[in-house]
N, C-alpha and C positions, 0 to 999 in steps of 0.2 A: 504494499499499499503505499509506502514512503516513497518507493521509486515512481508509482503513479502520480503521487503529489508532486514530486520533484519536476517530472516531466511536464505537468501541468503548469507549474509555475515558470518553467523555463518557456513554455508556449504562451503563456500571459506575457513575458517579458519582451520576447520577439514580436508578437503580435500588436503589443501596445507600445508603438515607438514614441508616444508622447511622455511616457514614464522614463525618466532619466535617473532620477535619485532614488534612493531605497524609501524614502518617504512617500515618493510618488508611486512607486511600485506597490506599497503598502496600502495606500487609499484605492489604487486601481483593483487590488484583490478584493478589498473591502466592498467596492462598488459591484464586483462580480458576484460575491455572496448576496449582497442586498437584493441584486436582480433574481438570483436563484429562489432567494426566500419569499420573494414577491409571488414568483410563477408557483411555488409550492403551496402558499396561502389559496391562491385562485383554484389549483387542482383540488386541494383539500375540501374548499366550500363546495366544488361540483359534486365531488364523492358524497359529502355529507348530505348534499340536497337528494340523493338517490337511496339512502339507506333508512330503514325503518328505525325505531327508537332503540332496539337492541344493537343493531348494527352501528349506530352512532355513538352508543355507550362504548362499544367495543373498539372503534375507531379512536375515540377521545384518550382511552386508556392506552392503545397502542402508540398513538402520536406522542404522548406524554413520555412514554418509555423510549420512543425513538429519540426525542429530544434530548434526553438524559444520556443516551448512547452517544449520540453525535457530539455533544459538548465534551463529554469524557474522552471519546476517540480522537477529537482534535486535539484538545489539550496535551494528550499523549504525544501524538504527532508533532506538535511545536515544542514539546519539552526537549527534543534532539537540538534544538536552536537556541535553547535558554540563554538569555543575556545578549543574544545577537540582534542586530537591526532587523533582520529578515524573519525575525520570529512571527511578527504579526502577519506577515504576508503568508507565511506557511500556514498559519492557523486560519486565516480566511479562505485560502485557497482549499484547505480541507474542508472546512464548512460548505464551500460551494460544490465541491466533488460529491460530498456525501448527501448534500441536498438534491443534487441532480440525480442521485440514484435513487432517492426517495421519491422523487416525481415520477420517474419511470415506473415504480412499484405501483403508486396511486392511479396512474393513468392506465396500468393492466388492470386494476380492481374496477375503474370505470368502464372498461371495455366489456365487462360483464354485463352492463346495462346497456351496451350497444353504442357507445360514444367512444370517440379517440380511436 
């Protein structure tokens, strides 16, 4: 997973020619995560609208557990860069990557209802 995150970070650096300093790269990574999180919220709401009360309750529990996992996992990934100026970028990039995977999972669940 660390290799995947590092690859993602390198792609972010090369694709974002505007970001020249580490602070700018950290900000660009954070923006990438915020964009993914907004998409996740959109997909989550669509799925919630399709579920009955039991399904909604189960999804809320699953999502809360997933958020705890995401935070813990990405803190762990970023810990390898503890004290370094790129640690925030690694953390945000991990959050974005894990969030994008979750979006795929939720979209697959929505497909059960004939969408996506």
